[in-house]
C-alpha positions in Angstrom: 47.7 13.6 19.5 47.6 9.8 18.5 45.1 9.0 21.3 42.8 11.6 20.3 43.4 10.3 16.7 42.4 6.9 17.9 40.1 8.0 20.1 37.9 9.5 16.9 38.1 6.2 14.9 37.2 4.3 17.5 34.1 6.7 17.9 33.5 6.4 14.3 33.6 3.0 13.9 31.6 2.3 17.1 29.1 5.2 15.4 29.0 3.2 12.3 28.4 0.1 13.4 25.3 1.1 15.1 24.2 3.1 12.5 24.9 -0.1 10.7 22.8 -2.3 12.1 20.0 0.2 12.4 19.8 0.7 8.9 20.3 -3.0 7.8 17.3 -3.7 10.1 15.1 -0.8 8.0 16.7 -2.1 4.8 15.4 -5.8 5.3 12.1 -4.5 6.7 11.5 -2.2 4.2 10.5 -5.0 1.3 8.7 -6.5 3.6 6.3 -3.3 4.1 5.9 -3.0 0.3 4.6 -6.5 -0.3 2.2 -6.1 2.7 1.5 -2.8 4.2 0.0 -2.3 7.4 -2.0 0.3 8.8 -2.9 2.4 12.0 -6.6 3.3 12.3 -8.0 6.4 13.8 -11.7 7.1 14.2 -13.5 10.5 13.5 -15.9 11.8 16.0 -17.1 14.8 14.4 -20.8 14.1 14.3 -23.0 11.7 13.6 -24.7 14.2 10.3 -21.3 14.3 9.2 -19.8 12.5 5.9 -16.3 12.7 5.1 -15.9 11.4 1.4 -12.9 13.2 0.3 -9.2 13.5 1.8 -6.3 15.6 0.7 -2.3 15.7 0.9 -2.6 17.9 3.9 -4.7 15.4 5.6 -7.9 17.4 5.3 -11.4 16.4 5.1 -14.1 17.1 2.5 -17.9 16.0 2.3 -20.7 17.3 4.4 -21.9 18.4 7.7 -25.6 18.8 8.8 -26.9 18.3 5.0 -23.8 21.6 4.1 -21.3 21.1 1.9 -18.1 21.2 4.7 -14.5 20.5 5.6 -12.6 19.5 8.6 -9.2 19.8 9.7 -7.2 20.5 12.8 -10.4 19.6 15.1 -12.7 22.2 13.5 -15.5 21.7 10.8 -16.1 24.5 8.5 -19.3 24.7 6.9 -19.2 26.5 3.5 -21.8 28.5 2.6 -21.8 28.6 -1.5 -25.1 30.5 -2.2 -28.0 32.0 -0.5 -30.3 29.4 -0.4 -32.0 29.3 3.2 -32.1 25.9 3.5 -30.6 23.5 0.6 -28.9 20.3 1.1 -25.2 20.1 0.0 -21.8 18.1 -0.4 -18.3 18.4 -1.8 -17.8 16.2 -4.5 -14.0 16.6 -5.7 -11.2 18.9 -4.8 -8.2 19.5 -6.8 -4.4 19.8 -5.3 -4.6 23.6 -5.9 -7.2 24.2 -3.5 -10.5 24.2 -6.2 -13.5 22.9 -4.5 -16.1 21.4 -6.8 -19.6 21.4 -4.9 -23.2 21.2 -5.2 -26.6 22.1 -3.2 -30.0 20.6 -4.0 -33.5 21.5 -3.0 -36.8 20.7 -4.0 -39.3 22.9 -5.5 -43.3 22.1 -6.5 -44.2 18.5 -6.5 -40.8 17.3 -5.0 -38.9 17.9 -8.3 -35.5 18.3 -7.6 -33.0 21.5 -8.6 -29.3 20.9 -7.8 -26.6 24.1 -8.4 -22.9 22.7 -9.1 -20.5 25.4 -7.9 -16.6 25.9 -7.8 -15.1 27.6 -4.8 -11.4 29.1 -4.9 -9.6 31.0 -2.6 -13.1 31.9 -0.8 -15.0 32.7 -4.0 -18.0 30.6 -5.4 -18.9 30.7 -8.4 -22.3 29.0 -9.4 -21.7 26.8 -12.9 -24.9 27.1 -14.4 -26.8 24.5 -16.4 -26.7 23.3 -20.3 -30.2 23.2 -20.7 -32.4 26.9 -20.5 -35.6 25.7 -20.5 -38.7 24.9 -17.7 -37.3 24.5 -13.9 -35.1 22.2 -12.2 -31.9 22.9 -14.3 -29.8 20.4 -12.4 -26.1 20.5 -12.7 -23.6 18.2 -10.5 -19.8 19.3 -10.2 -17.9 15.7 -10.1 -14.5 16.8 -10.6 -11.8 19.0 -10.5 -8.4 20.1 -11.8 -5.7 22.3 -10.7 -6.2 24.6 -13.6 -10.3 25.4 -12.1 -11.5 23.3 -15.1 -14.4 21.2 -13.9 -16.8 18.3 -15.2 -19.7 16.6 -14.0 -23.6 16.3 -15.6 -25.8 18.7 -16.1 -29.3 18.6 -17.1 -30.0 19.8 -21.5 -33.0 20.6 -23.2 -33.1 16.9 -24.9 -36.7 15.7 -24.0 -36.8 12.4 -23.0 -40.1 10.1 -22.6 -42.0 10.0 -19.3 -42.7 13.1 -16.5 -45.7 14.5 -15.5 -47.9 17.1 -17.3 -46.0 20.4 -17.1 -42.9 18.6 -15.8 -41.6 16.9 -19.0 -38.0 15.1 -18.5 -35.2 16.0 -19.7 -31.3 14.1 -20.4 -28.6 15.3 -18.6 -25.1 14.9 -20.4 -21.5 15.4 -19.4 -20.2 18.3 -19.3 -16.7 20.7 -19.2 -16.4 23.8 -17.6 -13.8 26.4 -18.2 -13.6 29.9 -18.0 -16.8 30.9 -17.3 -18.3 28.9 -20.0 -20.0 25.4 -20.0 -19.8 22.7 -22.6 -21.7 19.5 -23.8 -19.4 16.4 -24.1 -22.5 14.0 -25.7 -22.6 10.7 -25.4 -21.5 7.5 -26.9 -24.9 7.3 -29.3 -27.4 7.1 -26.5 -29.5 9.5 -24.2 -27.1 10.1 -21.1 -23.9 10.7 -20.0 -21.9 11.9 -16.7 -18.2 12.9 -16.4 -16.5 11.9 -13.2 -13.1 13.4 -13.3 -10.4 14.9 -14.9 -7.0 14.9 -14.9 -4.2 17.7 -15.1 -3.4 17.1 -18.6 -7.4 17.7 -19.3 -8.4 14.0 -20.0 -11.8 13.2 -18.6 -13.6 9.9 -17.8 -17.1 9.2 -17.0 -20.0 7.2 -17.9 -22.1 7.6 -21.1 -24.9 5.4 -22.7 -24.1 3.7 -26.2 -26.7 3.3 -29.0 -27.9 0.4 -27.4 -28.7 2.7 -23.9 -26.1 0.3 -22.2 -23.6 2.3 -19.7 -19.8 2.3 -20.6 -16.8 3.7 -18.8 -15.6 6.5 -21.2 -12.7 8.5 -21.6 -12.7 11.8 -23.6 -9.7 13.7 -25.1 -8.5 15.5 -28.1 -12.3 16.1 -28.7 -13.6 12.9 -28.6 -15.5 10.6 -26.4 -14.2 6.5 -26.7 -15.5 3.6 -25.1 -13.2 1.9 -23.0 -14.9 -1.8 -23.0 -16.2 -4.6 -20.8 -15.0 -7.6 -18.9 -17.7 -9.5 -21.5 -20.5 -7.3 -19.9 -22.7 -5.1 -21.3 -21.8 -2.4 -18.9 -19.1 -0.3 -17.3 -18.3 3.0 -15.9 -15.3 5.1 -15.0 -14.7 6.9 -11.6 -11.4 8.5 -11.6 -8.1 9.0 -13.8 -4.9 10.1 -12.3 -2.2 12.5 -13.9 -0.4 9.6 -15.3 -3.8 8.6 -17.4 -4.5 5.2 -15.6 -8.2 5.2 -15.6 -10.4 3.3 -12.3 -13.8 1.7 -12.3 -16.1 -1.1 -12.3 -16.9 -3.6 -15.6 -19.8 -6.0 -15.6 -18.6 -9.6 -16.4 -21.7 -11.1 -17.7 -24.6 -9.7 -19.7 -26.8 -9.2 -17.2 -24.3 -7.2 -14.9 -24.5 -9.7 -11.9 -20.7 -9.5 -11.5 -19.0 -6.4 -12.0 -15.3 -6.0 -11.2 -13.1 -3.3 -10.4 -10.6 -2.1 -13.3 -7.4 -0.4 -14.3 -7.2 0.7 -17.9 -3.8 1.8 -19.3 -2.6 1.6 -22.6 -5.9 0.4 -24.0 -6.1 -2.6 -22.0 -8.8 -2.7 -19.3 -6.9 -4.7 -15.9 -9.2 -6.9 -13.2 -7.6 -5.9 -9.7 -8.2 -9.5 -8.7 -11.0 -9.6 -6.0 -12.3 -12.7 -7.5 -15.4 -14.2 -8.7 -16.7 -14.1 -4.7 -18.6 -11.0 -5.3 -18.2 -7.9 -7.2 -15.9 -5.2 -6.7 -15.5 -1.3 -7.5 -12.1 1.0 -7.9 -13.5 4.1 -6.6 -10.1 6.3 -6.1 -6.3 6.6 -7.4 -3.4 8.2 -6.5 -0.5 10.0 -8.4 1.4 6.9 -6.7 -0.7 4.9 -8.5 -2.2 3.1 -5.7 -5.8 2.2 -5.8 -8.8 1.7 -3.4 -11.8 0.2 -3.5 -14.5 -2.5 -2.0 -15.9 -5.5 -2.9 -18.7 -8.0 -1.2 -17.3 -11.3 0.5 -18.7 -14.9 -0.1 -21.4 -13.5 2.6 -21.9 -10.7 0.7 -20.6 -8.2 3.4 -18.4 -5.1 1.8 -14.7 -5.1 2.6 -12.2 -2.5 1.5 -8.9 -3.0 -0.4 -6.0 -1.3 -1.8 -4.2 -2.2 -4.9 -0.7 -1.6 -5.6 2.1 -3.3 -7.1 0.1 -5.2 -9.2 -1.3 -6.8 -5.8 -5.0 -6.5 -4.1 -5.0 -6.4 -0.2 -8.0 -6.7 1.8 -7.5 -3.9 4.2 -9.3 -5.2 7.4 -6.1 -7.9 7.3 -3.3 -5.4 7.4 -4.6 -3.7 10.7 -3.6 -5.1 14.3 -6.0 -8.1 14.6 -6.5 -7.8 18.3 -8.5 -4.5 17.7 -11.6 -6.0 15.9 -11.6 -3.7 13.2 -13.7 -4.6 9.9 -13.0 -2.2 7.4 -15.9 -1.6 5.1 -16.0 0.9 2.0 -13.2 2.7 1.0 -13.6 6.6 -0.2 -10.4 8.3 -0.8 -6.4 7.7 -0.6 -3.9 11.3 -1.0 -0.6 11.3 -2.4 0.5 10.3 1.2 -1.1 6.9 0.8 -4.0 8.2 4.0 -7.0 6.3 3.1 -10.6 7.7 4.2 -12.6 4.4 4.9 -15.7 2.9 7.1 -15.0 0.8 9.3 -16.4 -1.2 12.4 -15.2 -2.3 15.5 -17.1 -4.5 17.9 -20.6 -3.5 16.5 -19.5 0.2 16.6 -19.2 2.0 13.0 -17.9 5.0 11.3 -15.6 6.8 9.0 -12.0 6.1 9.9 -8.3 7.3 8.7 -6.0 4.5 7.6 -2.2 5.7 8.3 0.9 3.6 6.9 2.8 2.1 9.3 5.8 3.1 9.3 5.2 6.8 8.1 6.4 7.7 4.9 8.7 9.9 6.4 10.1 6.7 8.0 11.9 5.9 4.5 13.1 9.3 3.8 15.1 9.1 7.4 16.3 5.8 6.3 17.5 7.2 3.0 19.1 9.8 4.7 20.6 7.4 6.9 22.3 5.6 4.2 23.6 8.6 2.8 25.4 9.6 6.0 26.7 5.9 6.7 28.3 6.4 3.3 29.7 9.6 4.3 31.5 7.9 7.7 32.9 5.0 5.6 34.7 7.5 3.5 35.7 9.6 6.2 37.3 6.2 7.7 38.7 5.3 4.2 40.6 8.6 4.4 41.7 8.4 7.5 43.2 4.5 7.2 45.0 6.1 3.9 46.4 8.7 5.7 47.9 6.4 8.4 
Protein backbone atom coordinates (compact mmCIF):
# COMPACT_ATOMS: atom_id res chain seq x y z
CA UNK A 1 0.00 0.00 0.00
CA UNK A 2 2.86 2.36 0.86
CA UNK A 3 4.49 1.55 -2.49
CA UNK A 4 1.29 2.60 -4.27
CA UNK A 5 1.16 5.85 -2.29
CA UNK A 6 4.80 6.66 -3.10
CA UNK A 7 4.18 5.86 -6.76
CA UNK A 8 1.24 8.29 -6.84
CA UNK A 9 3.30 10.99 -5.17
CA UNK A 10 6.10 10.54 -7.72
CA UNK A 11 3.59 10.64 -10.56
CA UNK A 12 2.00 13.82 -9.21
CA UNK A 13 5.41 15.44 -8.73
CA UNK A 14 6.54 14.49 -12.26
CA UNK A 15 3.28 15.72 -13.77
CA UNK A 16 3.45 18.89 -11.69
CA UNK A 17 7.02 19.67 -12.74
CA UNK A 18 6.17 19.08 -16.41
CA UNK A 19 3.09 21.26 -16.19
CA UNK A 20 4.98 23.90 -14.25
CA UNK A 21 7.71 24.03 -16.91
CA UNK A 22 5.17 24.42 -19.70
CA UNK A 23 3.22 27.06 -17.85
CA UNK A 24 6.28 29.05 -16.83
CA UNK A 25 7.28 29.23 -20.49
CA UNK A 26 3.76 30.34 -21.38
CA UNK A 27 3.59 32.87 -18.57
CA UNK A 28 6.81 34.52 -19.66
CA UNK A 29 5.78 34.40 -23.31
CA UNK A 30 2.40 36.07 -22.73
CA UNK A 31 3.69 39.57 -21.84
CA UNK A 32 5.99 39.48 -24.87
CA UNK A 33 2.98 38.76 -27.09
CA UNK A 34 0.99 41.51 -25.40
CA UNK A 35 3.75 44.02 -26.13
CA UNK A 36 4.68 42.76 -29.60
CA UNK A 37 1.85 40.73 -31.18
CA UNK A 38 2.46 38.63 -34.25
CA UNK A 39 0.08 37.48 -36.98
CA UNK A 40 -0.33 34.78 -39.57
CA UNK A 41 -1.62 35.84 -42.99
CA UNK A 42 -4.32 34.09 -45.03
CA UNK A 43 -4.93 35.30 -48.60
CA UNK A 44 -8.56 35.24 -49.78
CA UNK A 45 -9.08 33.97 -53.31
CA UNK A 46 -12.82 34.38 -53.69
CA UNK A 47 -12.82 36.25 -57.02
CA UNK A 48 -11.40 39.30 -58.74
CA UNK A 49 -14.68 41.20 -58.39
CA UNK A 50 -15.16 40.61 -54.68
CA UNK A 51 -14.53 43.34 -52.12
CA UNK A 52 -14.72 42.34 -48.45
CA UNK A 53 -14.76 45.13 -45.87
CA UNK A 54 -16.19 43.66 -42.64
CA UNK A 55 -15.42 40.61 -40.51
CA UNK A 56 -17.78 39.36 -37.79
CA UNK A 57 -16.93 37.45 -34.61
CA UNK A 58 -17.52 34.15 -36.39
CA UNK A 59 -15.01 35.02 -39.11
CA UNK A 60 -17.62 35.63 -41.84
CA UNK A 61 -16.84 38.44 -44.28
CA UNK A 62 -19.21 41.07 -45.70
CA UNK A 63 -18.97 43.47 -48.62
CA UNK A 64 -19.77 42.90 -52.26
CA UNK A 65 -19.39 40.24 -54.94
CA UNK A 66 -19.77 40.95 -58.66
CA UNK A 67 -21.31 44.29 -57.73
CA UNK A 68 -23.94 42.87 -55.35
CA UNK A 69 -24.19 42.93 -51.56
CA UNK A 70 -22.69 39.67 -50.36
CA UNK A 71 -21.11 37.67 -47.55
CA UNK A 72 -18.47 34.95 -47.48
CA UNK A 73 -18.19 32.08 -45.00
CA UNK A 74 -17.23 28.40 -44.99
CA UNK A 75 -15.68 28.79 -48.43
CA UNK A 76 -18.90 30.02 -50.04
CA UNK A 77 -19.97 33.41 -51.37
CA UNK A 78 -23.60 34.31 -50.60
CA UNK A 79 -25.00 37.06 -52.84
CA UNK A 80 -27.85 39.04 -51.28
CA UNK A 81 -30.81 40.15 -53.40
CA UNK A 82 -32.43 42.81 -51.24
CA UNK A 83 -34.59 44.42 -53.94
CA UNK A 84 -36.30 43.65 -57.24
CA UNK A 85 -34.09 46.05 -59.19
CA UNK A 86 -32.80 44.31 -62.33
CA UNK A 87 -29.15 45.39 -62.27
CA UNK A 88 -28.10 47.47 -59.29
CA UNK A 89 -24.70 47.81 -57.70
CA UNK A 90 -24.57 47.25 -53.98
CA UNK A 91 -22.53 46.47 -50.89
CA UNK A 92 -22.87 45.66 -47.21
CA UNK A 93 -21.73 48.67 -45.19
CA UNK A 94 -22.36 47.56 -41.59
CA UNK A 95 -23.24 44.55 -39.46
CA UNK A 96 -24.35 44.05 -35.86
CA UNK A 97 -23.36 41.28 -33.48
CA UNK A 98 -27.03 40.25 -33.39
CA UNK A 99 -27.04 39.53 -37.15
CA UNK A 100 -28.40 42.76 -38.65
CA UNK A 101 -27.00 43.74 -42.05
CA UNK A 102 -27.06 47.32 -43.34
CA UNK A 103 -26.51 47.67 -47.09
CA UNK A 104 -27.27 49.82 -50.10
CA UNK A 105 -28.19 49.35 -53.75
CA UNK A 106 -27.20 51.92 -56.33
CA UNK A 107 -28.15 52.61 -59.93
CA UNK A 108 -28.39 55.55 -62.35
CA UNK A 109 -31.33 57.25 -64.00
CA UNK A 110 -31.61 59.74 -66.86
CA UNK A 111 -28.51 61.90 -67.32
CA UNK A 112 -26.68 59.48 -65.03
CA UNK A 113 -28.13 60.99 -61.87
CA UNK A 114 -27.62 58.42 -59.13
CA UNK A 115 -30.15 56.72 -56.92
CA UNK A 116 -29.24 54.71 -53.85
CA UNK A 117 -31.52 52.86 -51.46
CA UNK A 118 -30.54 51.83 -47.95
CA UNK A 119 -31.67 48.46 -46.61
CA UNK A 120 -31.80 46.62 -43.29
CA UNK A 121 -31.71 42.82 -43.51
CA UNK A 122 -32.42 40.59 -40.52
CA UNK A 123 -33.32 36.88 -40.42
CA UNK A 124 -33.58 36.82 -44.21
CA UNK A 125 -36.03 39.73 -44.45
CA UNK A 126 -34.94 43.01 -46.06
CA UNK A 127 -36.55 46.39 -45.39
CA UNK A 128 -36.09 49.48 -47.57
CA UNK A 129 -35.37 52.45 -45.32
CA UNK A 130 -36.76 55.21 -47.52
CA UNK A 131 -35.35 58.75 -47.49
CA UNK A 132 -35.52 62.01 -45.58
CA UNK A 133 -36.59 63.84 -48.75
CA UNK A 134 -39.68 63.38 -50.88
CA UNK A 135 -39.39 65.80 -53.81
CA UNK A 136 -38.14 64.97 -57.32
CA UNK A 137 -36.16 61.82 -58.02
CA UNK A 138 -32.74 60.60 -56.84
CA UNK A 139 -33.72 60.09 -53.20
CA UNK A 140 -30.35 58.75 -52.13
CA UNK A 141 -29.89 56.89 -48.81
CA UNK A 142 -26.81 55.07 -47.51
CA UNK A 143 -27.07 52.85 -44.42
CA UNK A 144 -23.65 53.17 -42.77
CA UNK A 145 -24.12 51.71 -39.29
CA UNK A 146 -26.40 49.41 -37.28
CA UNK A 147 -26.52 48.23 -33.66
CA UNK A 148 -27.86 45.09 -31.99
CA UNK A 149 -31.34 46.62 -31.63
CA UNK A 150 -31.53 47.03 -35.41
CA UNK A 151 -31.30 50.82 -35.26
CA UNK A 152 -29.69 52.12 -38.46
CA UNK A 153 -27.76 55.33 -39.07
CA UNK A 154 -26.38 56.83 -42.25
CA UNK A 155 -27.00 59.69 -44.66
CA UNK A 156 -30.04 60.53 -46.76
CA UNK A 157 -31.04 63.21 -49.25
CA UNK A 158 -33.33 65.90 -47.85
CA UNK A 159 -35.66 68.46 -49.48
CA UNK A 160 -33.20 71.27 -48.65
CA UNK A 161 -32.08 72.94 -51.89
CA UNK A 162 -28.43 73.85 -52.32
CA UNK A 163 -26.79 75.81 -55.16
CA UNK A 164 -25.93 74.07 -58.40
CA UNK A 165 -27.50 71.40 -60.54
CA UNK A 166 -28.79 71.37 -64.08
CA UNK A 167 -32.23 72.67 -65.06
CA UNK A 168 -34.79 70.12 -63.97
CA UNK A 169 -32.21 68.38 -61.78
CA UNK A 170 -31.69 70.55 -58.71
CA UNK A 171 -29.26 69.67 -55.91
CA UNK A 172 -30.30 68.82 -52.38
CA UNK A 173 -28.40 68.51 -49.11
CA UNK A 174 -27.85 65.14 -47.46
CA UNK A 175 -28.18 64.81 -43.68
CA UNK A 176 -27.32 62.23 -41.07
CA UNK A 177 -30.29 60.10 -40.03
CA UNK A 178 -31.39 57.53 -37.49
CA UNK A 179 -33.89 54.83 -38.47
CA UNK A 180 -35.83 52.94 -35.78
CA UNK A 181 -39.28 51.38 -35.53
CA UNK A 182 -39.95 51.98 -39.21
CA UNK A 183 -39.27 55.73 -39.06
CA UNK A 184 -36.35 57.87 -40.25
CA UNK A 185 -35.36 61.02 -38.35
CA UNK A 186 -33.05 63.86 -39.44
CA UNK A 187 -30.14 64.47 -37.03
CA UNK A 188 -29.34 67.87 -38.49
CA UNK A 189 -25.86 69.42 -38.82
CA UNK A 190 -23.40 71.51 -36.81
CA UNK A 191 -24.70 74.65 -38.47
CA UNK A 192 -23.70 73.87 -42.04
CA UNK A 193 -25.38 72.16 -44.96
CA UNK A 194 -24.32 68.50 -44.99
CA UNK A 195 -23.87 65.68 -42.47
CA UNK A 196 -23.44 61.89 -42.40
CA UNK A 197 -23.69 59.37 -39.55
CA UNK A 198 -21.05 56.63 -39.63
CA UNK A 199 -21.82 54.34 -36.67
CA UNK A 200 -24.04 53.74 -33.65
CA UNK A 201 -23.22 51.70 -30.53
CA UNK A 202 -25.55 49.62 -28.38
CA UNK A 203 -26.07 52.55 -26.02
CA UNK A 204 -27.55 54.55 -28.91
CA UNK A 205 -24.65 57.00 -29.24
CA UNK A 206 -24.02 58.06 -32.85
CA UNK A 207 -20.86 59.40 -34.47
CA UNK A 208 -20.17 60.84 -37.88
CA UNK A 209 -19.19 63.98 -39.76
CA UNK A 210 -21.08 67.25 -40.20
CA UNK A 211 -20.43 70.70 -41.58
CA UNK A 212 -20.27 73.61 -39.17
CA UNK A 213 -21.37 77.18 -39.90
CA UNK A 214 -18.04 77.80 -41.63
CA UNK A 215 -18.68 74.78 -43.88
CA UNK A 216 -15.79 72.87 -42.33
CA UNK A 217 -16.36 69.12 -41.93
CA UNK A 218 -16.10 68.12 -38.26
CA UNK A 219 -16.36 64.86 -36.37
CA UNK A 220 -19.47 64.76 -34.20
CA UNK A 221 -21.01 62.73 -31.43
CA UNK A 222 -24.80 62.64 -31.08
CA UNK A 223 -26.32 61.72 -27.73
CA UNK A 224 -29.27 62.82 -25.61
CA UNK A 225 -30.76 64.54 -28.66
CA UNK A 226 -27.75 66.80 -29.24
CA UNK A 227 -24.97 66.85 -31.85
CA UNK A 228 -21.58 67.99 -30.49
CA UNK A 229 -18.35 68.88 -32.31
CA UNK A 230 -15.40 66.70 -31.22
CA UNK A 231 -12.87 69.31 -32.32
CA UNK A 232 -9.57 68.85 -34.19
CA UNK A 233 -5.81 68.70 -33.66
CA UNK A 234 -5.55 72.34 -34.72
CA UNK A 235 -6.69 72.06 -38.31
CA UNK A 236 -10.09 72.96 -39.69
CA UNK A 237 -11.51 69.48 -40.32
CA UNK A 238 -12.03 66.08 -38.71
CA UNK A 239 -14.19 63.01 -39.18
CA UNK A 240 -15.44 60.16 -36.97
CA UNK A 241 -15.54 56.60 -38.33
CA UNK A 242 -16.67 54.35 -35.50
CA UNK A 243 -17.61 54.01 -31.82
CA UNK A 244 -17.60 50.94 -29.54
CA UNK A 245 -19.88 50.15 -26.62
CA UNK A 246 -17.42 51.70 -24.15
CA UNK A 247 -17.90 55.02 -25.97
CA UNK A 248 -14.44 55.20 -27.57
CA UNK A 249 -14.64 57.16 -30.83
CA UNK A 250 -12.09 56.84 -33.63
CA UNK A 251 -11.41 58.82 -36.75
CA UNK A 252 -9.09 61.31 -38.37
CA UNK A 253 -8.27 64.98 -37.72
CA UNK A 254 -6.34 67.63 -39.64
CA UNK A 255 -3.25 69.05 -37.96
CA UNK A 256 -3.04 72.24 -40.01
CA UNK A 257 -5.41 74.72 -41.58
CA UNK A 258 -5.10 73.25 -45.06
CA UNK A 259 -5.35 69.61 -44.05
CA UNK A 260 -2.02 68.56 -45.56
CA UNK A 261 -1.39 66.22 -42.62
CA UNK A 262 -4.23 64.33 -40.94
CA UNK A 263 -3.76 62.06 -37.93
CA UNK A 264 -5.72 59.07 -36.68
CA UNK A 265 -7.29 59.66 -33.26
CA UNK A 266 -9.22 58.05 -30.43
CA UNK A 267 -11.61 60.25 -28.47
CA UNK A 268 -12.50 59.50 -24.85
CA UNK A 269 -13.52 61.52 -21.79
CA UNK A 270 -13.70 64.73 -23.79
CA UNK A 271 -10.17 64.47 -25.19
CA UNK A 272 -8.82 63.58 -28.65
CA UNK A 273 -5.60 61.52 -28.56
CA UNK A 274 -3.23 61.08 -31.51
CA UNK A 275 -2.55 57.38 -32.13
CA UNK A 276 1.09 58.16 -32.89
CA UNK A 277 1.64 57.38 -36.56
CA UNK A 278 3.86 60.44 -36.66
CA UNK A 279 4.39 63.38 -38.96
CA UNK A 280 5.75 61.23 -41.80
CA UNK A 281 2.32 61.23 -43.43
CA UNK A 282 -1.44 61.23 -42.87
CA UNK A 283 -3.15 58.38 -41.02
CA UNK A 284 -6.72 57.26 -40.40
CA UNK A 285 -8.37 55.01 -37.79
CA UNK A 286 -11.12 52.96 -39.43
CA UNK A 287 -12.42 50.33 -36.98
CA UNK A 288 -12.47 49.56 -33.24
CA UNK A 289 -13.61 46.40 -31.45
CA UNK A 290 -15.04 45.91 -27.96
CA UNK A 291 -11.55 45.24 -26.56
CA UNK A 292 -10.50 48.73 -27.61
CA UNK A 293 -8.16 47.49 -30.37
CA UNK A 294 -8.04 49.97 -33.25
CA UNK A 295 -6.97 49.35 -36.84
CA UNK A 296 -6.16 51.90 -39.50
CA UNK A 297 -3.56 52.90 -42.04
CA UNK A 298 -1.04 55.65 -42.64
CA UNK A 299 1.27 56.93 -45.35
CA UNK A 300 4.98 56.28 -44.88
CA UNK A 301 7.82 58.63 -45.84
CA UNK A 302 7.52 57.42 -49.46
CA UNK A 303 3.78 58.03 -49.61
CA UNK A 304 2.94 54.30 -49.50
CA UNK A 305 0.11 53.21 -47.20
CA UNK A 306 0.78 50.79 -44.34
CA UNK A 307 -1.76 49.17 -42.04
CA UNK A 308 -1.47 49.43 -38.26
CA UNK A 309 -3.03 48.26 -35.02
CA UNK A 310 -3.25 50.38 -31.88
CA UNK A 311 -3.69 48.71 -28.49
CA UNK A 312 -2.60 49.29 -24.91
CA UNK A 313 -1.44 52.77 -25.87
CA UNK A 314 0.97 51.48 -28.54
CA UNK A 315 0.83 51.67 -32.33
CA UNK A 316 2.31 48.82 -34.36
CA UNK A 317 2.83 48.74 -38.14
CA UNK A 318 1.30 45.40 -39.10
CA UNK A 319 3.81 44.26 -41.69
CA UNK A 320 6.45 44.28 -38.94
CA UNK A 321 4.33 41.75 -37.02
CA UNK A 322 4.26 38.99 -39.66
CA UNK A 323 6.94 36.51 -40.73
CA UNK A 324 9.58 38.67 -42.49
CA UNK A 325 10.63 35.80 -44.73
CA UNK A 326 7.12 35.77 -46.27
CA UNK A 327 7.63 39.28 -47.73
CA UNK A 328 4.15 40.54 -46.86
CA UNK A 329 3.38 44.26 -47.07
CA UNK A 330 0.16 45.05 -45.17
CA UNK A 331 -1.58 47.95 -46.88
CA UNK A 332 -5.02 49.32 -45.90
CA UNK A 333 -6.93 47.75 -43.01
CA UNK A 334 -10.73 47.55 -42.95
CA UNK A 335 -12.13 45.71 -39.97
CA UNK A 336 -11.19 43.99 -36.68
CA UNK A 337 -13.49 41.64 -34.76
CA UNK A 338 -13.60 40.96 -31.02
CA UNK A 339 -11.24 37.98 -31.44
CA UNK A 340 -8.57 40.20 -32.97
CA UNK A 341 -8.93 38.94 -36.55
CA UNK A 342 -8.10 41.75 -38.97
CA UNK A 343 -9.38 42.17 -42.52
CA UNK A 344 -6.85 44.01 -44.67
CA UNK A 345 -5.30 44.46 -48.09
CA UNK A 346 -1.77 43.13 -48.56
CA UNK A 347 0.84 42.49 -51.22
CA UNK A 348 3.42 39.72 -51.53
CA UNK A 349 6.04 39.77 -54.27
CA UNK A 350 3.87 42.00 -56.43
CA UNK A 351 0.65 40.02 -55.93
CA UNK A 352 -2.00 41.96 -53.97
CA UNK A 353 -5.34 41.02 -52.48
CA UNK A 354 -7.53 40.89 -49.40
CA UNK A 355 -6.16 38.95 -46.42
CA UNK A 356 -7.17 37.94 -42.91
CA UNK A 357 -4.56 38.48 -40.18
CA UNK A 358 -4.88 36.03 -37.28
CA UNK A 359 -3.17 36.65 -33.91
CA UNK A 360 -0.46 34.13 -33.02
CA UNK A 361 -1.02 32.43 -30.65
CA UNK A 362 -4.76 32.35 -30.98
CA UNK A 363 -6.77 33.78 -28.04
CA UNK A 364 -7.84 30.23 -27.14
CA UNK A 365 -4.21 29.52 -26.21
CA UNK A 366 -4.47 31.93 -23.32
CA UNK A 367 -7.65 30.25 -22.13
CA UNK A 368 -5.82 26.91 -22.11
CA UNK A 369 -2.93 28.48 -20.23
CA UNK A 370 -5.25 29.86 -17.55
CA UNK A 371 -6.92 26.48 -17.27
CA UNK A 372 -3.48 24.93 -16.82
CA UNK A 373 -2.70 27.34 -14.00
CA UNK A 374 -5.86 26.24 -12.25
CA UNK A 375 -4.89 22.60 -12.71
CA UNK A 376 -1.44 23.30 -11.29
CA UNK A 377 -3.08 24.81 -8.22
CA UNK A 378 -5.19 21.66 -7.77
CA UNK A 379 -2.06 19.48 -7.95
CA UNK A 380 -0.26 21.66 -5.42
CA UNK A 381 -3.14 21.49 -2.96
CA UNK A 382 -3.36 17.71 -3.40
CA UNK A 383 0.34 17.28 -2.65
CA UNK A 384 0.04 19.52 0.42
CA UNK A 385 -2.83 17.43 1.81
CA UNK A 386 -0.94 14.16 1.26
CA UNK A 387 2.18 15.57 2.88
CA UNK A 388 0.15 16.60 5.92
CA UNK A 389 -1.50 13.19 6.09
CA UNK A 390 1.92 11.47 6.00
